[in-house]
Each structure stands twice: as C-alpha cells, then as structure tokens.
N, C-alpha and C positions, 0 to 999 in steps of 0.2 A: 803342711809346712809352707806351701806357696801362699796360702791364705794369710798366715801370720806375717809373712814378708810383705805382701801387698797391703795388709792393714797397717804395718809399720810405716811403709812409704806414704800411704794415704794420710796417716796421722802427722807425719813430718810435713807433708804438703799443706795440711790444714793449719799447722803451727805457723808456717811461714806466711800463709795468707792472712791469718789473724794478726801477725806481727806487722805486716804492711798496712793492714787496715788501721791498726793502732797509730802507726806513724802518720797516716793520712789525716786522721781525726786530730792528732796532735798539731799538725801543721795548720789545719783549719782553725783551731782554737788559739793559735799563737798570738794574733793581734789582740784578742780579748785579754789574755794573760798579761801582755805587755802594758796595756792600758791600766789594768789593776795594779801592776807593780809600779808604774809611773805615778799613779795617784797615791800609793802608799809612801813612795819616796818624797813626793811633794808635801804630804802631810808632815813627815818627819822634818823636812827642811823648814816648814812654816813654824813648827813648834820650837825649833832651835833659834830661828830668827826672833820669835817672841821673847825667848829667854835672853838673847843678846840685847834686845831693846830694853828689857827690864833691868839688866845689869848696867847698861850705859846710863840709865835714868839716875842712878846713884851719883854719877860723876858729872852730871849735867852742869852743876854750878861751877865746875873748874874749867869749863870750855869757854872759848871766846864767844863773844856775842853772836857773831855770824854763824859759828858752828852750832850754837844753841838754836838759832832760828832754823838752820838747815835740818838739824836733828828733829826738831819739833815738827817741821813740815813733812819730813820723810816718815817719821813714826806715825803721824796722823794719817798719812796716805796709806801706809801699810795696814793699819788697823781698819781703815775704811774699806779696803779691798779684800781683806782677809775674812 
C-alpha cells in the first residue's frame, strides 16, 4: 500500500517537473515565435497594400496632378522595396 502511495507521489512530482520544463522551453522559444508571427503579419500587410495600390490605379486619372505625381512616386518606391 505504501508503495502505491509513494509511486503516486513520485508520478505527481514527475508530472510537475515535466510541466515546468515545458514552460521553460516555451519561454526560450518565445522570441523565435514572435519573429515568425511578425513576419507573417508583415506579409499580410504588404499584400493588402499591393491591392490598395492596384485599386487606386483605376482612379489615378481623377486625381490632381500633384496627387498623381505623389502617388506614382510612392507606389514606385513601395514596389522597389517590396
């Protein structure tokens, strides 16, 4: 009977130690996960920006001359750096 109680306590102790090991590894890998998530979010934002630029291209002729020049410069700069 005492063996089963000591085995249960030992198992419980092992469970808690594994849990804390998991949390330690999780904390060590957090920066990598954050970078991957940021990169994924940046890719989504760039895709949306490209769609916005393509949509605005349709209405470029209705813009003022200075707005057309500024739009052309900004869109060219965006595509150069993207």
